C-alpha positions in Angstrom: 0.0 0.0 0.0 1.2 3.5 -0.8 1.5 6.4 1.7 -1.7 8.3 2.4 -2.1 11.5 0.5 -1.0 14.6 2.4 -4.0 16.8 3.2 -4.3 20.1 1.4 -4.3 22.9 3.9 -5.3 26.5 3.1 -2.4 28.9 3.7 -2.2 32.6 4.1 1.2 33.9 3.0 2.2 37.2 4.6 4.6 39.1 2.4 6.1 42.5 2.5 9.2 44.7 3.0 11.5 44.4 6.0 10.1 45.9 9.2 6.5 46.4 8.2 5.1 44.1 10.8 4.4 40.7 9.2 5.5 38.8 12.3 3.7 41.2 14.6 0.5 40.8 12.5 0.6 37.0 12.9 1.3 37.4 16.6 -1.7 39.7 16.9 -3.9 37.1 15.1 -2.6 34.4 17.5 -2.8 36.6 20.5 0.6 35.2 21.3 4.2 36.5 21.1 5.3 33.4 19.2 7.3 35.0 16.4 10.3 37.1 17.4 10.3 40.5 15.9 13.1 42.8 15.0 13.5 46.4 13.8 16.4 45.4 11.6 16.4 43.9 8.1 16.4 40.1 8.7 15.8 37.5 6.1 14.5 34.9 8.5 13.4 31.5 7.3 9.8 31.0 6.0 7.8 30.0 9.1 4.5 28.0 8.9 2.2 28.4 11.9 -0.9 26.0 12.4 -3.2 25.1 15.2 -2.1 22.5 17.6 -3.8 20.3 20.2 -1.5 20.6 23.2 1.6 22.6 24.1 3.4 24.6 21.3 5.6 22.4 19.1 8.3 23.8 16.8 10.7 22.2 14.3 13.2 22.9 11.5 12.6 21.4 8.1 14.9 20.5 5.2 13.0 20.2 2.0 16.0 18.8 0.2 16.0 15.5 2.1 12.5 15.8 3.7 14.2 15.9 7.2 12.8 17.6 10.2 14.1 18.2 13.7 12.1 19.2 16.8 13.6 22.1 18.7 13.0 24.3 21.7 11.3 27.6 21.6 14.6 29.3 22.3 16.2 27.5 19.3 13.2 28.5 17.2 13.6 32.1 18.1 17.3 32.0 17.5 17.0 30.6 14.0 14.3 33.2 13.2 16.8 36.0 14.1 19.7 34.4 12.2 19.2 36.2 8.9 18.4 32.9 7.2 22.0 31.6 7.7 21.0 28.3 9.0 21.8 26.5 5.8 20.6 23.1 6.7 17.0 24.3 7.1 14.6 25.5 4.4 11.8 26.5 6.7 10.6 26.5 10.3 7.2 25.4 11.6 5.2 25.8 14.8 1.8 24.5 16.1 0.1 26.5 18.8 -3.0 25.5 20.8 -4.2 29.1 20.9 -4.5 29.6 17.1 -8.0 30.8 16.3 -7.8 29.0 12.9 -8.8 25.4 12.8 -7.1 24.7 9.4 -5.6 27.9 8.0 -1.8 28.0 8.2 -0.3 31.5 8.6 3.0 31.7 6.7 5.6 34.4 7.7 7.9 35.0 4.8 11.4 36.7 4.5 11.3 40.4 4.2 11.8 42.0 0.8 12.8 45.4 -0.5 12.8 47.2 -3.8 16.3 45.8 -4.5 15.2 42.1 -3.9 11.6 42.3 -5.1 12.1 39.6 -7.7 13.1 37.1 -5.0 9.6 37.3 -3.4 7.5 37.1 -6.6 5.2 34.1 -6.2 4.3 32.2 -9.3 1.5 29.7 -9.7 1.5 27.3 -6.7 0.3 23.8 -6.5 -3.4 23.9 -5.3 -3.3 27.7 -5.5 -7.0 28.0 -4.9 -6.0 27.2 -1.3 -3.6 30.1 -1.1 -4.3 33.6 0.1 -1.6 36.4 -0.4 -1.6 39.0 2.3 0.7 42.0 1.4 1.7 43.9 4.5 2.9 47.5 4.0 3.8 50.4 6.2 0.8 52.7 5.9 3.0 55.7 5.2 4.6 54.1 2.2 2.1 51.5 1.0 1.7 53.2 -2.4 5.4 53.2 -3.2 6.1 52.1 -6.8 7.7 48.7 -5.9 4.7 47.9 -3.7 2.2 48.9 -6.4 4.2 46.8 -9.0 4.1 43.9 -6.6 0.3 44.2 -6.2 -0.2 44.5 -9.9 1.9 41.5 -10.7 0.3 39.2 -8.1 -3.3 40.5 -8.7 -3.1 38.8 -12.0 -2.1 35.5 -10.4 -4.2 35.5 -7.2 -7.1 37.7 -8.3 -9.5 37.9 -5.4 -7.3 35.9 -3.1 -5.1 38.9 -2.5 -5.5 41.5 0.2 -3.5 44.5 1.3 -2.8 45.4 5.0 -1.6 48.9 5.7 0.0 48.5 9.1 1.1 51.0 11.8 -2.1 53.0 11.4 -1.8 54.1 15.1 1.0 56.5 14.0 -1.5 58.6 12.0 -4.5 60.7 13.0 -8.1 59.8 12.3 -8.5 62.2 9.3 -5.4 60.8 7.6 -6.6 57.3 8.1 -10.0 58.1 6.7 -8.5 59.8 3.7 -6.2 56.8 3.0 -9.1 54.3 3.3 -11.2 56.5 1.0 -8.6 56.8 -1.8 -6.9 53.4 -1.6 -9.0 51.7 -4.2 -8.8 54.6 -6.6 -5.0 54.8 -6.3 -4.7 51.1 -7.2 -7.3 51.3 -10.1 -5.4 54.4 -11.5 -2.3 52.2 -11.4 -4.1 49.6 -13.5 -5.0 47.2 -10.6 -8.6 46.3 -11.4 -10.5 45.3 -9.4 -8.6 46.7 -6.4 -7.9 44.2 -3.7 -9.4 44.5 -0.2 -7.6 47.1 1.8 -7.3 47.0 5.6 -5.9 49.9 7.6 -4.9 48.7 11.1 -2.3 48.4 13.8 -0.7 45.1 14.8 0.9 46.8 17.8 -2.5 48.0 19.2 -4.1 44.6 18.5 -1.3 42.8 20.4 -2.4 44.7 23.6 -6.0 44.9 22.9 -6.9 42.8 25.9 -4.9 45.1 28.1 -6.8 48.4 28.0 -4.4 50.1 30.3 -1.4 49.4 28.1 0.6 52.6 27.3 0.3 52.1 23.6 -3.5 51.9 23.7 -3.9 54.6 26.4 -1.8 57.1 24.4 -3.6 56.5 21.1 -6.5 58.8 20.4 -9.8 57.0 20.9 -11.0 57.5 17.4 -7.8 56.1 15.9 -7.9 53.2 18.3 -11.5 52.4 17.3 -10.8 52.7 13.6 -7.8 50.2 14.0 -9.8 47.8 16.1 -12.7 47.7 13.7 -10.4 47.2 10.7 -8.5 44.4 12.4 -11.8 42.7 13.1 -12.7 42.9 9.5 -9.3 41.6 8.5 -9.6 38.6 10.8 -13.1 37.9 9.5 -11.8 37.9 5.9 -9.3 35.2 7.0 -12.1 33.2 8.6 -14.2 33.4 5.5 -11.2 32.3 3.3 -10.7 29.3 5.6 -14.4 28.5 5.4 -14.4 28.5 1.6 -11.6 26.0 1.4 -12.6 22.4 1.6 -11.2 20.0 4.1 -11.7 18.7 7.6 -10.5 20.4 10.8 -7.5 18.5 12.0 -4.3 19.0 14.0 -1.7 17.6 11.5 1.9 16.8 12.3 4.1 19.7 11.3 6.0 17.5 8.8 2.7 16.9 7.0 2.1 20.6 6.9 5.5 21.4 5.4 5.4 18.5 2.9 1.9 19.4 1.6 1.8 20.4 -2.1 1.1 24.0 -1.4 3.9 24.5 1.1 6.4 22.4 -1.0 5.8 24.4 -4.1 6.2 27.7 -2.2 9.5 26.6 -0.7 10.7 25.3 -4.0 10.2 28.7 -5.5 12.0 30.4 -2.6 15.0 28.0 -3.1 15.1 28.9 -6.8 15.0 32.6 -5.9 18.1 32.4 -3.8 20.2 30.7 -6.5 
């Protein structure tokens, strides 16, 4: 008898420039500081996060020889901050019991920049109907040319399975946020991106401490800005739930090796290996 087929999991790939808050956004969704964050440019390994049944589990994975190795949370954090220099690993993975998503894997990808944009272009993936692309951008620079080029390129591939997250909205005032939200779709359409993808203005930093109303970050943020960020984050989270719901499959806590060997993950990692050559 042959090996059982690896289940196809829906995956949300979080992509974007260095230091725009991809890891913070995933942490905010998990309501857990699982992924280490840095203000420096760091090409950390692609990291796949899924729901788990018990205590957190983490491992390193080599796609070349389909080898995995369990590790401690400290080792996991160290590899994530190692600028991707851990040559024997192609990816990291973690399962967390507190994940609000039963099947959706959240994938943190290496940071990109205008100089390395081509390394993060994602071509057609195996079972691409199960893939969602979440472009995370600094709200102040979200309409930079290389970002708009990235959106235009991937909108042709992912169509409606692409959304834009303008992070760090807590650093602006309410009128600026309202103006950005109002004009975002028109900006993209004027650039030839039609139809414009969903656009969410939010703050991962505020969401991380949302359950701590006396936190300094929340307390010092104007109430109107805080409310706008909270409402937008709720809409973003709902969009992820709806994407997960649309994708077929049974809720299950899979071994991390099965997650990383699934066709969607394997094709993404293969593309990333090719981009580094």
